CHARMM internal coordinates of N, CA and C (Angstrom, degrees):
IC EDIT
DIST 1 N 1 CA 1.4504
DIST 1 CA 1 C 1.5266
ANGL 1 N 1 CA 1 C 109.16
DIST 1 C 2 N 1.3135
ANGL 1 CA 1 C 2 N 116.16
DIHE 1 N 1 CA 1 C 2 N 127.16
DIST 2 N 2 CA 1.4580
ANGL 1 C 2 N 2 CA 122.46
DIHE 1 CA 1 C 2 N 2 CA 178.30
DIST 2 CA 2 C 1.5243
ANGL 2 N 2 CA 2 C 109.52
DIHE 1 C 2 N 2 CA 2 C -82.55
DIST 2 C 3 N 1.3265
ANGL 2 CA 2 C 3 N 116.98
DIHE 2 N 2 CA 2 C 3 N 124.96
DIST 3 N 3 CA 1.4617
ANGL 2 C 3 N 3 CA 121.94
DIHE 2 CA 2 C 3 N 3 CA 179.66
DIST 3 CA 3 C 1.5270
ANGL 3 N 3 CA 3 C 108.26
DIHE 2 C 3 N 3 CA 3 C -93.38
DIST 3 C 4 N 1.3514
ANGL 3 CA 3 C 4 N 117.48
DIHE 3 N 3 CA 3 C 4 N 130.94
DIST 4 N 4 CA 1.4673
ANGL 3 C 4 N 4 CA 119.95
DIHE 3 CA 3 C 4 N 4 CA 178.23
DIST 4 CA 4 C 1.5348
ANGL 4 N 4 CA 4 C 111.32
DIHE 3 C 4 N 4 CA 4 C -57.32
DIST 4 C 5 N 1.3123
ANGL 4 CA 4 C 5 N 116.07
DIHE 4 N 4 CA 4 C 5 N 149.75
DIST 5 N 5 CA 1.4612
ANGL 4 C 5 N 5 CA 122.30
DIHE 4 CA 4 C 5 N 5 CA -176.64
DIST 5 CA 5 C 1.5271
ANGL 5 N 5 CA 5 C 111.43
DIHE 4 C 5 N 5 CA 5 C -56.46
DIST 5 C 6 N 1.3201
ANGL 5 CA 5 C 6 N 117.88
DIHE 5 N 5 CA 5 C 6 N -43.74
DIST 6 N 6 CA 1.4668
ANGL 5 C 6 N 6 CA 121.10
DIHE 5 CA 5 C 6 N 6 CA -178.59
DIST 6 CA 6 C 1.5252
ANGL 6 N 6 CA 6 C 111.10
DIHE 5 C 6 N 6 CA 6 C -62.04
DIST 6 C 7 N 1.3191
ANGL 6 CA 6 C 7 N 116.78
DIHE 6 N 6 CA 6 C 7 N -40.63
DIST 7 N 7 CA 1.4615
ANGL 6 C 7 N 7 CA 120.90
DIHE 6 CA 6 C 7 N 7 CA 179.40
DIST 7 CA 7 C 1.5291
ANGL 7 N 7 CA 7 C 110.40
DIHE 6 C 7 N 7 CA 7 C -69.38
DIST 7 C 8 N 1.3053
ANGL 7 CA 7 C 8 N 116.74
DIHE 7 N 7 CA 7 C 8 N -39.95
DIST 8 N 8 CA 1.4653
ANGL 7 C 8 N 8 CA 121.08
DIHE 7 CA 7 C 8 N 8 CA 177.69
DIST 8 CA 8 C 1.5258
ANGL 8 N 8 CA 8 C 110.58
DIHE 7 C 8 N 8 CA 8 C -62.37
DIST 8 C 9 N 1.3178
ANGL 8 CA 8 C 9 N 116.89
DIHE 8 N 8 CA 8 C 9 N -38.32
DIST 9 N 9 CA 1.4729
ANGL 8 C 9 N 9 CA 120.30
DIHE 8 CA 8 C 9 N 9 CA 177.86
DIST 9 CA 9 C 1.5239
ANGL 9 N 9 CA 9 C 110.58
DIHE 8 C 9 N 9 CA 9 C -64.11
DIST 9 C 10 N 1.3255
ANGL 9 CA 9 C 10 N 116.94
DIHE 9 N 9 CA 9 C 10 N -42.65
DIST 10 N 10 CA 1.4605
ANGL 9 C 10 N 10 CA 120.85
DIHE 9 CA 9 C 10 N 10 CA 178.78
DIST 10 CA 10 C 1.5271
ANGL 10 N 10 CA 10 C 110.42
DIHE 9 C 10 N 10 CA 10 C -62.93
DIST 10 C 11 N 1.3147
ANGL 10 CA 10 C 11 N 117.17
DIHE 10 N 10 CA 10 C 11 N -43.07
DIST 11 N 11 CA 1.4671
ANGL 10 C 11 N 11 CA 121.38
DIHE 10 CA 10 C 11 N 11 CA 177.13
DIST 11 CA 11 C 1.5301
ANGL 11 N 11 CA 11 C 109.69
DIHE 10 C 11 N 11 CA 11 C -59.70
DIST 11 C 12 N 1.3156
ANGL 11 CA 11 C 12 N 116.53
DIHE 11 N 11 CA 11 C 12 N -45.07
DIST 12 N 12 CA 1.4659
ANGL 11 C 12 N 12 CA 120.50
DIHE 11 CA 11 C 12 N 12 CA 179.25
DIST 12 CA 12 C 1.5272
ANGL 12 N 12 CA 12 C 111.08
DIHE 11 C 12 N 12 CA 12 C -59.82
DIST 12 C 13 N 1.3309
ANGL 12 CA 12 C 13 N 116.96
DIHE 12 N 12 CA 12 C 13 N -45.80
DIST 13 N 13 CA 1.4679
ANGL 12 C 13 N 13 CA 120.43
DIHE 12 CA 12 C 13 N 13 CA -178.28
DIST 13 CA 13 C 1.5264
ANGL 13 N 13 CA 13 C 111.17
DIHE 12 C 13 N 13 CA 13 C -64.36
DIST 13 C 14 N 1.3199
ANGL 13 CA 13 C 14 N 118.03
DIHE 13 N 13 CA 13 C 14 N -42.20
DIST 14 N 14 CA 1.4674
ANGL 13 C 14 N 14 CA 120.55
DIHE 13 CA 13 C 14 N 14 CA 176.94
DIST 14 CA 14 C 1.5276
ANGL 14 N 14 CA 14 C 110.76
DIHE 13 C 14 N 14 CA 14 C -63.35
DIST 14 C 15 N 1.3150
ANGL 14 CA 14 C 15 N 117.21
DIHE 14 N 14 CA 14 C 15 N -38.37
DIST 15 N 15 CA 1.4663
ANGL 14 C 15 N 15 CA 120.38
DIHE 14 CA 14 C 15 N 15 CA -176.89
DIST 15 CA 15 C 1.5261
ANGL 15 N 15 CA 15 C 112.38
DIHE 14 C 15 N 15 CA 15 C -69.05
DIST 15 C 16 N 1.3090
ANGL 15 CA 15 C 16 N 117.84
DIHE 15 N 15 CA 15 C 16 N -11.64
DIST 16 N 16 CA 1.4657
ANGL 15 C 16 N 16 CA 121.68
DIHE 15 CA 15 C 16 N 16 CA 176.83
DIST 16 CA 16 C 1.5260
ANGL 16 N 16 CA 16 C 111.86
DIHE 15 C 16 N 16 CA 16 C -76.60
DIST 16 C 17 N 1.3439
ANGL 16 CA 16 C 17 N 117.86
DIHE 16 N 16 CA 16 C 17 N -17.24
DIST 17 N 17 CA 1.4597
ANGL 16 C 17 N 17 CA 120.83
DIHE 16 CA 16 C 17 N 17 CA 177.13
DIST 17 CA 17 C 1.5278
ANGL 17 N 17 CA 17 C 109.29
DIHE 16 C 17 N 17 CA 17 C -67.16
DIST 17 C 18 N 1.3367
ANGL 17 CA 17 C 18 N 116.86
DIHE 17 N 17 CA 17 C 18 N 141.76
DIST 18 N 18 CA 1.4669
ANGL 17 C 18 N 18 CA 119.36
DIHE 17 CA 17 C 18 N 18 CA 177.52
DIST 18 CA 18 C 1.5325
ANGL 18 N 18 CA 18 C 111.18
DIHE 17 C 18 N 18 CA 18 C -58.90
DIST 18 C 19 N 1.3051
ANGL 18 CA 18 C 19 N 116.66
DIHE 18 N 18 CA 18 C 19 N 132.69
DIST 19 N 19 CA 1.4571
ANGL 18 C 19 N 19 CA 121.79
DIHE 18 CA 18 C 19 N 19 CA 176.96
DIST 19 CA 19 C 1.5179
ANGL 19 N 19 CA 19 C 115.17
DIHE 18 C 19 N 19 CA 19 C 81.37
DIST 19 C 20 N 1.3314
ANGL 19 CA 19 C 20 N 117.06
DIHE 19 N 19 CA 19 C 20 N 0.25
DIST 20 N 20 CA 1.4666
ANGL 19 C 20 N 20 CA 120.77
DIHE 19 CA 19 C 20 N 20 CA 179.55
DIST 20 CA 20 C 1.5214
ANGL 20 N 20 CA 20 C 108.24
DIHE 19 C 20 N 20 CA 20 C -105.56
DIST 20 C 21 N 1.3235
ANGL 20 CA 20 C 21 N 115.00
DIHE 20 N 20 CA 20 C 21 N 112.76
DIST 21 N 21 CA 1.4561
ANGL 20 C 21 N 21 CA 120.26
DIHE 20 CA 20 C 21 N 21 CA 177.11
DIST 21 CA 21 C 1.5206
ANGL 21 N 21 CA 21 C 110.73
DIHE 20 C 21 N 21 CA 21 C -88.97
DIST 21 C 22 N 1.3079
ANGL 21 CA 21 C 22 N 115.04
DIHE 21 N 21 CA 21 C 22 N -178.24
DIST 22 N 22 CA 1.4672
ANGL 21 C 22 N 22 CA 120.17
DIHE 21 CA 21 C 22 N 22 CA -177.30
DIST 22 CA 22 C 1.5303
ANGL 22 N 22 CA 22 C 112.02
DIHE 21 C 22 N 22 CA 22 C -61.07
DIST 22 C 23 N 1.3230
ANGL 22 CA 22 C 23 N 117.31
DIHE 22 N 22 CA 22 C 23 N -42.54
DIST 23 N 23 CA 1.4638
ANGL 22 C 23 N 23 CA 120.24
DIHE 22 CA 22 C 23 N 23 CA -176.87
DIST 23 CA 23 C 1.5321
ANGL 23 N 23 CA 23 C 111.10
DIHE 22 C 23 N 23 CA 23 C -64.63
DIST 23 C 24 N 1.3231
ANGL 23 CA 23 C 24 N 117.11
DIHE 23 N 23 CA 23 C 24 N -44.42
DIST 24 N 24 CA 1.4639
ANGL 23 C 24 N 24 CA 120.47
DIHE 23 CA 23 C 24 N 24 CA 177.39
DIST 24 CA 24 C 1.5204
ANGL 24 N 24 CA 24 C 110.12
DIHE 23 C 24 N 24 CA 24 C -64.72
DIST 24 C 25 N 1.3169
ANGL 24 CA 24 C 25 N 116.87
DIHE 24 N 24 CA 24 C 25 N -40.80
DIST 25 N 25 CA 1.4636
ANGL 24 C 25 N 25 CA 120.96
DIHE 24 CA 24 C 25 N 25 CA 178.14
DIST 25 CA 25 C 1.5270
ANGL 25 N 25 CA 25 C 110.79
DIHE 24 C 25 N 25 CA 25 C -60.75
DIST 25 C 26 N 1.3239
ANGL 25 CA 25 C 26 N 116.98
DIHE 25 N 25 CA 25 C 26 N -39.43
DIST 26 N 26 CA 1.4670
ANGL 25 C 26 N 26 CA 120.41
DIHE 25 CA 25 C 26 N 26 CA 177.02
DIST 26 CA 26 C 1.5210
ANGL 26 N 26 CA 26 C 110.56
DIHE 25 C 26 N 26 CA 26 C -64.75
DIST 26 C 27 N 1.3277
ANGL 26 CA 26 C 27 N 117.19
DIHE 26 N 26 CA 26 C 27 N -42.07
DIST 27 N 27 CA 1.4666
ANGL 26 C 27 N 27 CA 120.26
DIHE 26 CA 26 C 27 N 27 CA 178.70
DIST 27 CA 27 C 1.5224
ANGL 27 N 27 CA 27 C 110.89
DIHE 26 C 27 N 27 CA 27 C -60.30
DIST 27 C 28 N 1.3255
ANGL 27 CA 27 C 28 N 116.19
DIHE 27 N 27 CA 27 C 28 N -44.50
DIST 28 N 28 CA 1.4613
ANGL 27 C 28 N 28 CA 120.15
DIHE 27 CA 27 C 28 N 28 CA 178.80
DIST 28 CA 28 C 1.5294
ANGL 28 N 28 CA 28 C 110.95
DIHE 27 C 28 N 28 CA 28 C -61.87
DIST 28 C 29 N 1.3150
ANGL 28 CA 28 C 29 N 116.13
DIHE 28 N 28 CA 28 C 29 N -45.94
DIST 29 N 29 CA 1.4639
ANGL 28 C 29 N 29 CA 120.68
DIHE 28 CA 28 C 29 N 29 CA -178.42
DIST 29 CA 29 C 1.5270
ANGL 29 N 29 CA 29 C 111.46
DIHE 28 C 29 N 29 CA 29 C -63.63
DIST 29 C 30 N 1.3289
ANGL 29 CA 29 C 30 N 117.31
DIHE 29 N 29 CA 29 C 30 N -44.60
DIST 30 N 30 CA 1.4617
ANGL 29 C 30 N 30 CA 119.93
DIHE 29 CA 29 C 30 N 30 CA 179.57
DIST 30 CA 30 C 1.5247
ANGL 30 N 30 CA 30 C 111.22
DIHE 29 C 30 N 30 CA 30 C -66.91
DIST 30 C 31 N 1.3250
ANGL 30 CA 30 C 31 N 116.98
DIHE 30 N 30 CA 30 C 31 N -30.86
DIST 31 N 31 CA 1.4587
ANGL 30 C 31 N 31 CA 120.12
DIHE 30 CA 30 C 31 N 31 CA 175.93
DIST 31 CA 31 C 1.5277
ANGL 31 N 31 CA 31 C 110.42
DIHE 30 C 31 N 31 CA 31 C -66.01
DIST 31 C 32 N 1.3129
ANGL 31 CA 31 C 32 N 117.00
DIHE 31 N 31 CA 31 C 32 N -41.11
DIST 32 N 32 CA 1.4640
ANGL 31 C 32 N 32 CA 120.76
DIHE 31 CA 31 C 32 N 32 CA 179.43
DIST 32 CA 32 C 1.5270
ANGL 32 N 32 CA 32 C 110.86
DIHE 31 C 32 N 32 CA 32 C -63.63
DIST 32 C 33 N 1.3139
ANGL 32 CA 32 C 33 N 117.59
DIHE 32 N 32 CA 32 C 33 N -30.07
DIST 33 N 33 CA 1.4711
ANGL 32 C 33 N 33 CA 120.04
DIHE 32 CA 32 C 33 N 33 CA 177.15
DIST 33 CA 33 C 1.5259
ANGL 33 N 33 CA 33 C 111.80
DIHE 32 C 33 N 33 CA 33 C -60.64
DIST 33 C 34 N 1.3291
ANGL 33 CA 33 C 34 N 116.32
DIHE 33 N 33 CA 33 C 34 N -25.25
DIST 34 N 34 CA 1.4700
ANGL 33 C 34 N 34 CA 120.08
DIHE 33 CA 33 C 34 N 34 CA 179.69
DIST 34 CA 34 C 1.5215
ANGL 34 N 34 CA 34 C 112.56
DIHE 33 C 34 N 34 CA 34 C -86.64
DIST 34 C 35 N 1.3276
ANGL 34 CA 34 C 35 N 117.14
DIHE 34 N 34 CA 34 C 35 N -9.16
DIST 35 N 35 CA 1.4632
ANGL 34 C 35 N 35 CA 120.83
DIHE 34 CA 34 C 35 N 35 CA 179.16
DIST 35 CA 35 C 1.5251
ANGL 35 N 35 CA 35 C 110.07
DIHE 34 C 35 N 35 CA 35 C -65.84
DIST 35 C 36 N 1.3256
ANGL 35 CA 35 C 36 N 114.13
DIHE 35 N 35 CA 35 C 36 N 149.57
DIST 36 N 36 CA 1.4619
ANGL 35 C 36 N 36 CA 118.85
DIHE 35 CA 35 C 36 N 36 CA 170.20
DIST 36 CA 36 C 1.5301
ANGL 36 N 36 CA 36 C 107.68
DIHE 35 C 36 N 36 CA 36 C -74.03
DIST 36 C 37 N 1.3065
ANGL 36 CA 36 C 37 N 116.32
DIHE 36 N 36 CA 36 C 37 N 167.23
DIST 37 N 37 CA 1.4629
ANGL 36 C 37 N 37 CA 120.20
DIHE 36 CA 36 C 37 N 37 CA 176.74
DIST 37 CA 37 C 1.5212
ANGL 37 N 37 CA 37 C 110.60
DIHE 36 C 37 N 37 CA 37 C -59.01
DIST 37 C 38 N 1.3210
ANGL 37 CA 37 C 38 N 116.62
DIHE 37 N 37 CA 37 C 38 N -39.27
DIST 38 N 38 CA 1.4642
ANGL 37 C 38 N 38 CA 120.85
DIHE 37 CA 37 C 38 N 38 CA 179.72
DIST 38 CA 38 C 1.5331
ANGL 38 N 38 CA 38 C 111.01
DIHE 37 C 38 N 38 CA 38 C -64.73
DIST 38 C 39 N 1.3194
ANGL 38 CA 38 C 39 N 117.19
DIHE 38 N 38 CA 38 C 39 N -43.25
DIST 39 N 39 CA 1.4634
ANGL 38 C 39 N 39 CA 120.59
DIHE 38 CA 38 C 39 N 39 CA 179.09
DIST 39 CA 39 C 1.5323
ANGL 39 N 39 CA 39 C 111.08
DIHE 38 C 39 N 39 CA 39 C -63.94
DIST 39 C 40 N 1.3160
ANGL 39 CA 39 C 40 N 116.13
DIHE 39 N 39 CA 39 C 40 N -39.58
DIST 40 N 40 CA 1.4586
ANGL 39 C 40 N 40 CA 120.41
DIHE 39 CA 39 C 40 N 40 CA 178.00
DIST 40 CA 40 C 1.5205
ANGL 40 N 40 CA 40 C 110.58
DIHE 39 C 40 N 40 CA 40 C -64.64
DIST 40 C 41 N 1.3172
ANGL 40 CA 40 C 41 N 116.66
DIHE 40 N 40 CA 40 C 41 N -42.29
DIST 41 N 41 CA 1.4588
ANGL 40 C 41 N 41 CA 120.57
DIHE 40 CA 40 C 41 N 41 CA 178.61
DIST 41 CA 41 C 1.5234
ANGL 41 N 41 CA 41 C 110.92
DIHE 40 C 41 N 41 CA 41 C -64.72
DIST 41 C 42 N 1.3327
ANGL 41 CA 41 C 42 N 117.20
DIHE 41 N 41 CA 41 C 42 N -39.70
DIST 42 N 42 CA 1.4639
ANGL 41 C 42 N 42 CA 120.77
DIHE 41 CA 41 C 42 N 42 CA 177.51
DIST 42 CA 42 C 1.5302
ANGL 42 N 42 CA 42 C 111.01
DIHE 41 C 42 N 42 CA 42 C -60.15
DIST 42 C 43 N 1.3204
ANGL 42 CA 42 C 43 N 116.76
DIHE 42 N 42 CA 42 C 43 N -41.66
DIST 43 N 43 CA 1.4613
ANGL 42 C 43 N 43 CA 121.04
DIHE 42 CA 42 C 43 N 43 CA 178.94
DIST 43 CA 43 C 1.5255
ANGL 43 N 43 CA 43 C 110.79
DIHE 42 C 43 N 43 CA 43 C -64.76
DIST 43 C 44 N 1.3133
ANGL 43 CA 43 C 44 N 117.43
DIHE 43 N 43 CA 43 C 44 N -46.63
DIST 44 N 44 CA 1.4627
ANGL 43 C 44 N 44 CA 119.86
DIHE 43 CA 43 C 44 N 44 CA -179.60
DIST 44 CA 44 C 1.5244
ANGL 44 N 44 CA 44 C 111.06
DIHE 43 C 44 N 44 CA 44 C -65.65
DIST 44 C 45 N 1.3240
ANGL 44 CA 44 C 45 N 116.90
DIHE 44 N 44 CA 44 C 45 N -37.30
DIST 45 N 45 CA 1.4693
ANGL 44 C 45 N 45 CA 120.30
DIHE 44 CA 44 C 45 N 45 CA 176.73
DIST 45 CA 45 C 1.5230
ANGL 45 N 45 CA 45 C 110.95
DIHE 44 C 45 N 45 CA 45 C -62.97
DIST 45 C 46 N 1.3304
ANGL 45 CA 45 C 46 N 117.11
DIHE 45 N 45 CA 45 C 46 N -42.88
DIST 46 N 46 CA 1.4633
ANGL 45 C 46 N 46 CA 121.27
DIHE 45 CA 45 C 46 N 46 CA -179.93
DIST 46 CA 46 C 1.5286
ANGL 46 N 46 CA 46 C 110.94
DIHE 45 C 46 N 46 CA 46 C -63.83
DIST 46 C 47 N 1.3243
ANGL 46 CA 46 C 47 N 117.45
DIHE 46 N 46 CA 46 C 47 N -41.99
DIST 47 N 47 CA 1.4630
ANGL 46 C 47 N 47 CA 120.86
DIHE 46 CA 46 C 47 N 47 CA 178.15
DIST 47 CA 47 C 1.5273
ANGL 47 N 47 CA 47 C 111.23
DIHE 46 C 47 N 47 CA 47 C -63.49
DIST 47 C 48 N 1.3150
ANGL 47 CA 47 C 48 N 116.15
DIHE 47 N 47 CA 47 C 48 N -44.39
DIST 48 N 48 CA 1.4591
ANGL 47 C 48 N 48 CA 120.61
DIHE 47 CA 47 C 48 N 48 CA 179.38
DIST 48 CA 48 C 1.5195
ANGL 48 N 48 CA 48 C 110.98
DIHE 47 C 48 N 48 CA 48 C -64.39
DIST 48 C 49 N 1.3271
ANGL 48 CA 48 C 49 N 116.15
DIHE 48 N 48 CA 48 C 49 N -44.24
DIST 49 N 49 CA 1.4578
ANGL 48 C 49 N 49 CA 121.19
DIHE 48 CA 48 C 49 N 49 CA -178.20
DIST 49 CA 49 C 1.5283
ANGL 49 N 49 CA 49 C 111.60
DIHE 48 C 49 N 49 CA 49 C -62.93
DIST 49 C 50 N 1.3102
ANGL 49 CA 49 C 50 N 117.63
DIHE 49 N 49 CA 49 C 50 N -44.73
DIST 50 N 50 CA 1.4656
ANGL 49 C 50 N 50 CA 119.84
DIHE 49 CA 49 C 50 N 50 CA -179.45
DIST 50 CA 50 C 1.5313
ANGL 50 N 50 CA 50 C 110.73
DIHE 49 C 50 N 50 CA 50 C -65.08
DIST 50 C 51 N 1.3087
ANGL 50 CA 50 C 51 N 117.13
DIHE 50 N 50 CA 50 C 51 N -36.91
DIST 51 N 51 CA 1.4640
ANGL 50 C 51 N 51 CA 120.60
DIHE 50 CA 50 C 51 N 51 CA 179.32
DIST 51 CA 51 C 1.5261
ANGL 51 N 51 CA 51 C 111.00
DIHE 50 C 51 N 51 CA 51 C -67.75
DIST 51 C 52 N 1.3261
ANGL 51 CA 51 C 52 N 117.43
DIHE 51 N 51 CA 51 C 52 N -38.87
DIST 52 N 52 CA 1.4592
ANGL 51 C 52 N 52 CA 121.74
DIHE 51 CA 51 C 52 N 52 CA -177.72
DIST 52 CA 52 C 1.5240
ANGL 52 N 52 CA 52 C 112.89
DIHE 51 C 52 N 52 CA 52 C -77.95
DIST 52 C 53 N 1.3323
ANGL 52 CA 52 C 53 N 117.87
DIHE 52 N 52 CA 52 C 53 N -33.66
DIST 53 N 53 CA 1.4573
ANGL 52 C 53 N 53 CA 120.52
DIHE 52 CA 52 C 53 N 53 CA -170.77
DIST 53 CA 53 C 1.5202
ANGL 53 N 53 CA 53 C 114.66
DIHE 52 C 53 N 53 CA 53 C -101.02
DIST 53 C 54 N 1.3137
ANGL 53 CA 53 C 54 N 117.81
DIHE 53 N 53 CA 53 C 54 N -19.86
DIST 54 N 54 CA 1.4624
ANGL 53 C 54 N 54 CA 120.23
DIHE 53 CA 53 C 54 N 54 CA -177.44
DIST 54 CA 54 C 1.5221
ANGL 54 N 54 CA 54 C 108.33
DIHE 53 C 54 N 54 CA 54 C -116.58
DIST 54 C 55 N 1.2828
ANGL 54 CA 54 C 55 N 115.05
DIHE 54 N 54 CA 54 C 55 N 119.76
DIST 55 N 55 CA 1.4735
ANGL 54 C 55 N 55 CA 120.20
DIHE 54 CA 54 C 55 N 55 CA -177.25
DIST 55 CA 55 C 1.4988
ANGL 55 N 55 CA 55 C 110.03
DIHE 54 C 55 N 55 CA 55 C -120.62
END
COOR INIT
IC SEED 1 N 1 CA 1 C
IC BUILD
């Protein structure tokens, strides 16, 4: 099965977390595919907010 480039990038980024291998990264990425647009936006907002506010 060919994985779209955008999904492969997300898997790669998740796999950079300590203790997260490729299989877990794939599970996380496929789970996000089931998120609503609002849930996805909430996640991206939380990531951005933590990066900007916590140093």
